[in-house]
C-alpha positions as CSV (number, residue, x, y, z in Angstrom):
1,M,82.6,65.0,81.3
2,D,79.6,67.4,81.7
3,R,80.3,70.3,79.4
4,A,77.6,72.4,81.1
5,L,79.6,72.1,84.4
6,V,82.8,73.4,82.6
7,E,80.7,76.3,81.2
8,A,79.3,77.1,84.6
9,M,82.8,77.1,86.2
10,C,84.1,79.4,83.5
11,A,81.2,81.8,83.9
12,T,82.2,82.5,87.5
13,I,85.6,83.9,86.4
14,R,84.6,85.6,83.2
15,H,86.1,88.9,84.5
16,R,89.5,87.3,84.2
17,G,89.1,86.9,80.5
18,P,86.0,88.4,78.9
19,D,87.3,88.4,75.3
20,S,86.7,84.7,74.5
21,H,85.7,81.4,76.0
22,G,86.8,77.9,75.2
23,A,86.2,74.4,76.5
24,F,87.4,70.9,75.8
25,T,85.7,67.8,77.1
26,D,86.8,64.2,76.6
27,D,86.2,60.9,78.4
28,G,86.0,62.0,82.1
29,V,88.0,65.2,81.5
30,G,87.0,68.8,81.0
31,L,89.1,72.0,80.5
32,G,87.7,75.5,80.3
33,V,89.2,78.9,79.8
34,Q,88.2,82.6,79.8
35,R,90.7,84.5,77.7
36,L,91.9,88.1,77.8
37,R,93.4,88.7,74.4
38,V,96.8,90.3,74.7
39,I,99.1,88.4,72.3
40,D,97.9,87.0,68.9
41,L,94.4,88.5,68.9
42,E,93.3,86.5,65.8
43,T,94.5,82.9,66.2
44,G,95.3,82.6,69.9
45,D,92.0,81.6,71.4
46,Q,92.2,78.5,73.7
47,P,92.2,75.6,74.2
48,I,95.4,75.1,72.2
49,Y,96.5,71.7,70.7
50,N,99.6,70.1,69.3
51,E,99.7,68.9,65.7
52,D,97.6,65.7,66.2
53,E,95.5,67.1,69.1
54,S,96.9,64.5,71.5
55,V,98.0,67.3,73.8
56,V,95.6,70.1,74.9
57,I,96.3,73.1,77.1
58,V,94.5,76.1,78.8
59,L,96.8,78.9,80.1
60,N,96.3,81.8,82.4
61,G,99.1,84.3,82.0
62,E,101.8,85.1,79.4
63,I,105.0,83.4,78.3
64,Y,107.3,86.3,77.5
65,N,110.1,84.3,75.7
66,Y,107.7,82.6,73.4
67,R,109.3,84.0,70.2
68,E,112.7,82.5,71.0
69,L,111.1,79.2,72.0
70,R,109.0,79.1,68.9
71,D,112.0,79.6,66.6
72,E,113.9,76.7,68.4
73,L,110.9,74.4,68.2
74,E,110.2,75.1,64.5
75,Q,113.9,74.2,63.8
76,R,113.2,70.9,65.5
77,G,110.3,70.2,63.2
78,H,107.2,71.4,65.2
79,R,104.5,73.0,63.2
80,F,102.5,75.9,64.7
81,K,98.9,76.9,63.9
82,T,98.9,80.1,65.9
83,K,101.2,83.2,66.4
84,G,100.9,83.3,70.2
85,D,102.6,82.2,73.3
86,T,100.4,79.3,74.6
87,E,101.2,76.9,71.7
88,V,104.9,76.8,72.6
89,I,104.0,74.9,75.8
90,V,102.4,72.0,74.1
91,H,105.3,71.5,71.8
92,L,107.8,71.9,74.6
93,Y,105.9,69.2,76.5
94,E,106.2,66.9,73.5
95,E,110.0,67.4,73.8
96,V,110.6,67.2,77.5
97,G,107.4,66.4,79.3
98,E,106.5,68.4,82.4
99,R,110.0,69.8,82.6
100,C,108.8,72.2,79.9
101,V,108.1,74.6,82.8
102,E,111.9,75.0,83.3
103,R,112.2,76.7,79.9
104,L,109.3,79.2,80.4
105,R,110.0,82.8,81.3
106,G,106.8,84.4,82.3
107,M,103.8,84.3,84.6
108,F,101.5,81.4,84.3
109,A,99.2,78.8,85.6
110,F,98.2,76.1,83.2
111,A,96.5,72.7,82.8
112,L,97.7,70.4,80.1
113,W,96.0,67.1,79.2
114,D,98.0,64.3,77.6
115,R,95.3,62.3,75.9
116,R,97.6,59.3,75.1
117,E,98.9,58.9,78.6
118,R,95.7,60.1,80.3
119,R,97.8,62.4,82.3
120,L,96.9,65.9,83.5
121,V,99.7,68.3,84.4
122,L,99.0,71.4,86.5
123,A,101.8,74.0,86.8
124,R,102.4,77.4,88.3
125,D,105.1,80.0,87.6
126,R,108.2,80.3,89.7
127,I,107.2,83.3,91.8
128,G,103.5,82.7,92.1
129,K,102.2,85.6,90.0
130,K,99.2,83.5,88.7
131,P,97.0,81.5,91.1
132,L,95.9,77.9,90.9
133,F,93.5,76.3,93.3
134,Y,92.6,72.6,93.3
135,A,90.6,70.0,95.2
136,Q,91.0,66.2,95.2
137,D,88.3,63.7,96.3
138,G,89.1,60.2,95.4
139,A,89.4,59.9,91.6
140,T,88.1,63.4,91.1
141,L,90.2,66.5,90.7
142,W,88.9,70.1,90.3
143,F,91.2,73.1,89.5
144,A,90.7,76.8,88.8
145,S,92.2,80.2,89.0
146,E,89.7,81.2,91.8
147,P,88.0,79.1,94.5
148,R,84.4,79.9,93.5
149,A,84.9,78.3,90.1
150,I,85.5,75.0,91.9
151,L,82.6,75.6,94.2
152,A,80.4,76.0,91.2
153,D,80.3,72.2,91.3
154,R,78.0,71.4,94.2
155,Q,79.8,68.1,94.5
156,A,83.1,69.8,95.3
157,P,84.3,69.6,98.9
158,R,83.6,72.7,100.9
159,G,83.5,74.0,104.5
160,V,85.9,76.1,106.5
161,D,89.5,75.3,107.2
162,Y,90.1,76.9,110.7
163,D,93.9,76.3,110.5
164,A,93.8,78.6,107.4
165,I,91.6,81.1,109.3
166,D,94.1,81.0,112.1
167,C,97.0,81.8,109.7
168,Y,94.9,84.6,108.2
169,V,94.2,86.2,111.5
170,E,97.9,86.3,112.3
171,F,99.3,87.3,108.9
172,S,96.3,88.9,107.1
173,Y,96.4,86.4,104.3
174,V,96.0,82.6,103.8
175,P,99.4,81.2,102.9
176,D,99.8,78.3,100.4
177,P,99.2,75.5,100.3
178,L,96.3,76.3,102.6
179,C,92.9,77.6,101.5
180,A,90.1,79.0,103.6
181,F,87.8,76.4,102.1
182,A,88.7,73.1,103.8
183,G,88.6,70.9,100.7
184,L,90.7,73.2,98.5
185,R,94.4,73.8,98.3
186,K,96.7,76.1,96.4
187,L,99.4,74.8,94.2
188,P,102.5,76.5,95.5
189,P,104.7,78.7,93.3
190,A,107.4,76.8,91.3
191,H,105.5,73.5,91.5
192,T,103.9,71.1,89.1
193,M,101.4,68.4,89.9
194,T,100.8,65.4,87.7
195,W,97.4,63.6,88.1
196,R,96.6,60.2,86.7
197,G,93.2,59.5,88.2
198,E,94.3,59.3,91.8
199,P,95.4,61.8,94.4
200,A,98.7,63.5,93.5
201,E,101.4,65.5,95.2
202,P,103.0,68.8,94.0
203,R,106.6,68.7,92.9
204,R,108.9,71.7,93.1
205,Y,110.9,72.5,90.0
206,W,112.7,75.7,90.9
207,R,114.1,77.5,94.0
208,L,115.9,80.9,94.2
209,D,119.5,80.1,94.9
210,H,121.6,82.5,97.0
211,S,124.6,80.3,97.1
212,A,125.8,80.6,93.5
213,P,128.7,83.0,92.8
214,P,128.0,86.3,91.1
215,E,128.4,86.5,87.3
216,T,131.2,88.9,87.9
217,A,133.3,89.5,91.0
218,D,134.0,93.1,90.1
219,E,131.7,95.1,92.3
220,S,131.9,98.1,90.0
221,E,130.2,96.0,87.3
222,W,127.2,95.0,89.4
223,P,125.0,98.0,88.7
224,E,125.5,97.6,84.9
225,L,124.6,93.9,85.2
226,I,121.3,94.8,87.1
227,R,120.6,97.5,84.5
228,E,121.0,95.1,81.6
229,R,118.7,92.5,83.3
230,L,116.1,95.1,84.0
231,L,116.1,96.4,80.4
232,E,115.8,92.8,79.1
233,A,113.0,91.9,81.5
234,T,111.1,95.1,80.6
235,R,111.6,94.6,76.8
236,L,110.1,91.1,77.1
237,R,107.1,92.4,79.0
238,L,106.4,95.0,76.4
239,R,105.5,92.3,73.9
240,S,101.8,92.8,73.3
241,D,99.2,93.3,70.6
242,V,97.2,95.7,72.9
243,P,98.0,99.0,74.6
244,V,100.5,98.9,77.5
245,G,100.9,101.3,80.4
246,A,102.5,101.4,83.8
247,F,101.6,101.9,87.5
248,L,103.8,104.7,88.8
249,S,103.9,105.2,92.6
250,G,106.9,107.6,92.7
251,G,109.1,105.1,94.5
252,V,112.4,103.7,93.2
253,D,110.9,100.4,91.9
254,S,108.0,101.6,89.7
255,S,110.1,104.6,88.6
256,A,112.9,102.4,87.5
257,V,110.4,100.3,85.5
258,V,109.0,103.4,83.8
259,A,112.5,104.6,83.0
260,A,113.3,101.2,81.5
261,M,110.1,101.3,79.4
262,A,111.2,104.7,78.1
263,R,114.4,103.2,76.9
264,T,112.9,100.2,75.2
265,S,109.4,101.1,74.0
266,P,108.9,102.7,70.6
267,D,105.6,104.1,71.7
268,P,104.7,106.9,74.1
269,I,104.2,105.7,77.7
270,R,101.0,106.0,79.7
271,T,101.4,106.1,83.5
272,F,98.9,105.9,86.3
273,S,99.2,106.8,90.0
274,I,97.0,106.6,93.1
275,G,96.8,109.3,95.7
276,F,95.2,110.0,99.2
277,D,93.9,113.1,100.9
278,V,96.1,112.2,103.9
279,G,99.4,113.8,103.0
280,A,101.7,111.4,104.8
281,Y,100.5,108.6,102.6
282,D,100.5,110.5,99.3
283,E,103.2,110.0,96.7
284,T,101.7,111.6,93.7
285,A,104.1,114.6,93.6
286,H,107.1,112.1,93.3
287,A,105.3,110.2,90.6
288,R,104.6,113.4,88.7
289,A,108.3,114.3,88.7
290,V,109.1,111.0,87.0
291,A,106.2,111.3,84.6
292,D,107.4,114.9,83.7
293,M,111.0,113.7,83.2
294,Y,109.9,111.1,80.6
295,G,107.0,113.0,79.1
296,T,104.5,110.3,79.9
297,E,100.7,110.7,79.5
298,H,100.0,110.6,83.2
299,E,96.8,110.2,85.2
300,E,96.2,110.5,88.9
301,I,93.4,108.8,90.8
302,R,92.3,110.0,94.3
303,V,91.1,107.4,96.8
304,E,88.4,108.0,99.4
305,P,87.1,105.3,101.8
306,R,83.8,104.4,100.2
307,A,83.6,101.2,102.1
308,V,79.9,100.5,101.8
309,E,80.4,100.5,98.0
310,L,83.8,98.8,97.8
311,L,84.1,96.2,100.6
312,P,81.5,93.8,99.3
313,R,83.2,93.8,95.9
314,L,86.7,93.2,97.5
315,V,85.4,90.3,99.5
316,W,83.6,88.8,96.5
317,H,86.6,89.0,94.2
318,Y,89.3,87.9,96.6
319,G,87.4,84.7,97.4
320,E,89.3,84.1,100.6
321,P,89.7,86.4,103.6
322,F,92.3,89.0,102.6
323,A,93.2,92.0,104.8
324,D,96.0,93.9,103.1
325,P,94.3,97.3,103.0
326,S,96.3,98.4,100.0
327,A,93.9,96.2,98.0
328,V,91.6,99.2,98.1
329,P,93.8,101.6,96.1
330,S,95.0,98.7,94.0
331,F,91.4,97.9,93.0
332,Y,90.7,101.6,92.2
333,L,94.0,102.0,90.3
334,A,93.3,98.9,88.2
335,E,89.8,100.0,87.4
336,A,90.9,103.4,86.2
337,T,93.9,102.0,84.3
338,R,91.8,99.5,82.4
339,R,89.8,102.4,80.8
340,H,92.9,103.2,78.8
341,V,95.1,100.1,78.5
342,T,94.9,96.3,78.7
343,V,98.3,95.7,80.1
344,A,100.2,97.6,82.9
345,L,103.7,97.1,84.1
346,T,104.4,97.5,87.8
347,G,107.4,97.8,90.2
348,D,106.4,94.8,92.4
349,G,109.4,92.7,93.5
350,G,112.0,95.3,94.1
351,D,111.9,95.0,97.8
352,E,112.3,91.2,97.7
353,S,115.1,91.2,95.1
354,F,117.1,94.1,96.7
355,A,116.4,93.9,100.4
356,G,114.2,96.9,100.4
357,Y,112.1,96.5,103.5
358,E,113.1,98.4,106.6
359,R,112.5,95.3,108.7
360,Y,115.6,93.6,107.2
361,G,117.9,96.3,108.7
362,V,116.0,96.1,112.0
363,H,116.6,92.4,112.2
364,D,120.2,92.9,111.5
365,V,120.3,95.3,114.5
366,A,118.5,92.8,116.7
367,H,120.9,90.0,115.6
368,R,123.8,92.2,116.8
369,L,122.0,93.1,120.1
370,R,121.7,89.5,121.1
371,R,125.0,89.8,123.0
372,L,123.1,91.9,125.5
373,G,121.3,88.8,126.6
374,R,118.4,88.6,129.0
375,P,119.1,91.9,130.9
376,G,118.9,93.9,127.7
377,A,115.7,92.2,126.7
378,V,114.1,93.0,130.1
379,L,115.2,96.7,129.9
380,L,113.8,97.1,126.4
381,S,110.6,95.4,127.3
382,A,110.2,97.6,130.4
383,I,110.4,100.9,128.4
384,G,108.5,99.6,125.3
385,S,104.9,99.3,124.5
386,E,103.6,97.3,121.6
387,S,100.3,99.2,121.3
388,S,101.8,102.7,121.8
389,A,101.2,105.3,119.2
390,L,104.9,106.4,119.7
391,R,107.2,104.6,117.3
392,P,110.3,104.5,119.6
393,R,108.3,102.7,122.3
394,R,106.9,100.2,119.8
395,A,110.5,99.6,118.5
396,A,111.7,99.0,122.1
397,A,108.9,96.6,122.8
398,W,109.7,94.7,119.6
399,L,113.4,94.5,120.3
400,G,112.8,93.3,123.9
401,A,110.6,90.5,122.6
402,A,112.9,89.7,119.8
403,L,115.9,89.1,122.0
404,R,114.0,86.4,123.8
405,Q,113.2,84.5,120.6
406,P,114.9,82.5,117.8
407,P,115.4,84.5,114.7
408,V,112.5,83.0,112.8
409,E,110.2,83.8,115.7
410,Q,111.6,87.3,115.8
411,Y,110.7,87.8,112.2
412,R,107.3,86.3,112.5
413,H,106.6,88.7,115.4
414,T,107.6,91.6,113.1
415,I,105.3,90.8,110.2
416,A,102.3,89.4,112.2
417,N,99.2,91.5,112.4
418,F,98.1,89.9,115.7
419,K,101.1,89.1,117.9
420,G,102.2,87.2,121.0
421,D,99.4,85.6,123.0
422,F,96.6,86.9,120.8
423,R,95.0,83.4,120.5
424,E,94.3,83.2,124.2
425,R,93.0,86.7,124.4
426,L,91.0,86.7,121.2
427,Y,89.8,83.2,120.4
428,E,86.8,81.5,122.0
429,P,87.7,78.0,123.5
430,D,86.3,76.0,120.6
431,L,88.4,77.9,118.0
432,L,91.4,77.7,120.2
433,A,91.1,74.0,120.4
434,A,90.5,73.6,116.7
435,V,93.8,75.3,115.8
436,G,96.0,73.5,118.2
437,G,95.9,75.6,121.3
438,P,97.6,78.9,122.2
439,R,100.6,78.3,120.1
440,G,98.7,77.4,117.0
441,G,99.8,74.8,114.5
442,S,99.9,75.4,110.8
443,A,101.4,78.9,111.1
444,D,104.3,77.5,113.1
445,R,105.0,74.7,110.6
446,L,104.6,76.8,107.4
447,F,106.9,79.5,108.7
448,A,109.5,77.2,110.1
449,D,109.5,75.0,107.0
450,A,110.0,77.9,104.7
451,F,112.8,79.3,106.9
452,E,114.6,75.9,107.1
453,A,114.4,75.5,103.3
454,A,116.1,78.8,102.7
455,S,119.6,78.3,101.2
456,A,121.0,81.9,101.7
457,P,124.3,82.2,103.6
458,S,123.3,85.0,106.1
459,L,120.4,85.4,108.4
460,T,119.1,88.6,106.6
461,E,119.2,86.9,103.2
462,R,117.3,83.9,104.6
463,L,114.6,86.3,105.8
464,V,114.5,87.8,102.3
465,E,114.1,84.3,100.9
466,L,111.4,83.6,103.5
467,D,109.5,86.6,102.2
468,V,109.8,85.4,98.6
469,A,108.3,82.1,99.7
470,T,105.5,83.4,101.9
471,Y,104.6,87.1,101.9
472,L,105.3,87.8,98.2
473,P,103.0,85.1,96.8
474,G,100.6,85.0,99.7
475,D,99.9,88.7,100.0
476,L,101.5,91.0,97.4
477,L,100.9,89.0,94.3
478,V,97.4,87.9,95.3
479,K,96.5,91.5,96.0
480,M,97.6,92.6,92.5
481,D,96.3,89.6,90.6
482,I,92.8,89.8,92.0
483,A,92.6,93.6,91.9
484,S,93.7,93.7,88.3
485,M,91.9,90.7,86.9
486,A,88.7,91.9,88.5
487,H,88.8,94.6,85.8
488,S,90.3,92.4,83.1
489,L,93.7,94.1,83.3
490,E,96.9,92.2,82.9
491,V,99.7,93.3,85.2
492,R,103.4,92.4,84.4
493,S,106.3,92.8,86.8
494,P,109.8,93.2,85.3
495,L,111.5,93.1,88.8
496,L,110.0,89.7,89.3
497,D,111.6,88.3,86.2
498,H,113.3,85.1,87.6
499,V,116.5,85.7,85.6
500,L,116.8,89.2,87.2
501,M,116.0,87.7,90.6
502,E,118.6,85.0,90.2
503,T,121.2,87.6,89.3
504,A,120.3,89.7,92.3
505,A,120.4,86.7,94.6
506,R,123.9,85.8,93.6
507,L,125.2,89.2,94.7
508,P,126.5,89.6,98.3
509,L,123.9,91.1,100.7
510,G,126.1,94.2,101.0
511,A,125.4,95.0,97.4
512,S,121.8,95.8,98.3
513,L,121.8,96.5,102.1
514,A,124.7,98.4,103.5
515,R,125.0,100.9,106.4
516,G,121.2,101.1,106.8
517,R,120.7,101.9,103.1
518,S,118.6,99.5,101.1
519,K,118.5,98.7,97.3
520,R,121.9,100.1,96.9
521,V,122.8,98.2,93.7
522,L,119.4,99.0,92.1
523,R,119.7,102.7,93.0
524,D,123.2,102.7,91.5
525,A,121.9,100.9,88.4
526,V,119.2,103.6,87.7
527,R,121.1,106.6,89.1
528,D,121.3,108.3,85.7
529,W,117.7,107.6,84.9
530,L,115.8,109.2,87.8
531,P,115.6,112.4,89.8
532,A,117.7,112.5,93.0
533,S,114.5,113.3,94.9
534,V,113.1,109.9,94.0
535,L,116.4,108.0,94.4
536,E,117.3,109.3,97.9
537,R,114.0,109.7,99.7
538,P,113.0,107.2,102.4
539,K,110.8,104.3,101.4
540,M,107.1,105.0,101.9
541,G,105.6,101.8,100.4
542,F,102.0,101.4,99.2
543,R,100.6,102.4,102.6
544,V,96.9,103.2,103.2
545,P,95.5,105.5,106.0
546,V,93.3,102.7,107.4
547,D,93.8,103.9,111.0
548,E,92.4,107.3,110.1
549,W,89.6,105.9,108.0
550,L,88.4,103.8,110.9
551,R,88.4,106.9,113.2
552,G,86.6,109.1,110.6
553,E,84.5,108.1,107.6
554,L,84.4,104.4,108.6
555,R,84.1,105.0,112.4
556,D,80.9,102.9,112.7
557,L,81.8,100.1,110.4
558,P,83.7,97.8,112.9
559,A,80.9,97.7,115.5
560,D,78.2,97.4,112.8
561,V,80.0,94.3,111.3
562,L,81.8,92.6,114.2
563,L,79.2,93.1,117.0
564,D,76.3,92.1,114.8
565,P,74.5,89.0,116.1
566,R,75.6,87.0,113.0
567,S,79.2,87.6,113.8
568,T,79.1,87.0,117.6
569,A,77.0,83.8,117.1
570,R,79.9,82.2,115.2
571,G,81.7,81.6,118.5
572,L,85.1,82.5,117.0
573,F,86.2,85.6,118.9
574,R,85.6,86.9,122.4
575,R,83.2,89.8,122.3
576,T,84.9,91.7,125.1
577,E,88.2,91.5,123.2
578,V,86.7,92.7,120.0
579,E,85.0,95.6,121.9
580,R,88.3,96.5,123.5
581,L,90.1,96.6,120.1
582,I,87.4,98.9,118.7
583,A,87.3,101.2,121.7
584,D,91.1,101.5,122.1
585,H,91.4,102.5,118.4
586,R,88.6,105.1,118.6
587,D,90.1,106.6,121.7
588,R,93.6,106.6,120.2
589,T,94.9,104.5,123.0
590,A,96.2,102.1,120.4
591,D,96.5,101.8,116.6
592,N,94.4,98.7,116.0
593,G,93.3,99.7,112.5
594,L,94.9,96.8,110.7
595,R,93.6,94.3,113.2
596,I,90.1,95.6,113.0
597,W,90.2,95.7,109.2
598,A,91.3,92.0,109.2
599,L,88.4,90.9,111.4
600,V,85.9,92.9,109.3
601,Q,87.2,91.3,106.1
602,L,86.9,87.9,107.7
603,E,83.3,88.4,108.9
604,L,82.2,89.7,105.5
605,W,83.8,86.6,103.9
606,F,81.8,84.4,106.2
607,Q,78.6,86.2,105.3
608,T,79.4,86.1,101.5
609,Y,80.7,82.5,101.1
610,V,79.8,80.5,104.1
611,D,76.4,81.7,105.2
612,A,74.8,82.0,101.8
613,T,73.4,79.0,100.0
614,H,74.2,80.7,96.7
615,P,77.2,83.1,97.3
616,A,76.8,86.6,95.9
617,P,78.3,90.0,96.7
618,L,76.8,91.5,99.9
619,V,74.8,94.7,100.1
620,L,76.0,96.6,103.2
621,N,73.7,99.0,105.0
622,A,74.7,102.5,104.1
623,A,73.4,103.9,107.3
């Protein structure tokens, strides 16, 4: 194996781990790693080996229960050379093979080479907190945490996967296992893949189970059970040999994590919040109330839309088209937080574990309205308008369309950025043909397969499970992983602890969602920990005023990027439809901000990664 190639691949992702670099090469095999030192600063540099060096591993992430596993393995006769978490995996592998992943509690993507069996095991954590891309071409396998590390090898397959681009346009992210680069794939969460010199298939090792009975049938004990799980998950994630802080938005989830930290950490807590000058999107006052309650050392960061400066960096770091605009504040927040700490805890996962999204309640209403049949659907559609700036009219339009569709199509319509017959209106004929016609192809299959695989007993719970399989790993976790690792910041999520998630999944839906009130059991679990103003206020979410940005500071950006000859010459989208989207948004005829943002991000990705012979961050014209 060419060690220089391994070094070159590692160099492309040095930002993920600038503290040390390691490489292993053997007959036809190479492993490389960039390490961010968090646990075992002195002896934990990778690669890590077993006693006789017949097993070697590189790991991205953290194994939080490593101390308990280490004690168990030492009792079974294993000898450790380090004091860190990575080494437990090679010894577990010696015991149970690739089933070692079933014992790990953490966030991880790893590659393990068994030199005796000439077998490579790739693995990804249950929820998908850490990414893992791969490409197979005959007897060659490439893998990495980010696509451009694979593309550092000029022999790696490349090109554009237009099915992936189609999914991106609809959902604003590329769902696994697809990748925007045609030759690459993502290993899905909760999967391993064993390679023995020929193409291999991923194998699932875990699935969130909603069918198991709760640990206690006594409803009054459920809040205490969730509270115990949250404290345990937080305590495990405070294991670190470097400074730890927390993202604090002022919502229930991040506030609950900060409160749990205050009850488990022996050290003072540092908290970090992001704010906007548009008041309807700003939560800093609520975050400040929680920070004051716990006496944290608190810092607020204000965000302004400096797109000319930031957009090229976002496109470069995300590597695939990615249109969640909350990546902007996430990027700034991670950058500011890293100046003070190396690890930050976050409230990600509360909405998925405790049915926190408003859309779950809306779908429950739609399900009940199905008895109105076609007349009800016609009436709602007549009074509704999907592009209206008035929320009641948008809601009526959505309900009218929903009553005509199967539940999974209803839900897809809810979360899609571009909806309905957008392909026929937006796509040029060649792109339309490439993705399977007006109905599309991959998006249909991926969504339907995830919905059919859900095991939950009720429709709403199946939608929650669908989000855990798609939106959570495809959008939310990608957003945070890339934003944080771009600044060498490790982010940990107690509410995404799989033991806590399994506990929540076993509870009846009514424990979390009842009478239009979401996260009921979580709120009850932390009721004594937080101010009533935080517990009872409506959910805001990590929203970004992109609509206003694109009518103000960034008014000229869409036309400059999307109507540029480079963009129109691609033959992907109808110019007249793009012009209409921009004009309607400027004139406030419609709120097209998110759609325009997605198309801008896509075009900048093409310019960065497809047009360039040697990809590099763009320089946008400040004028």
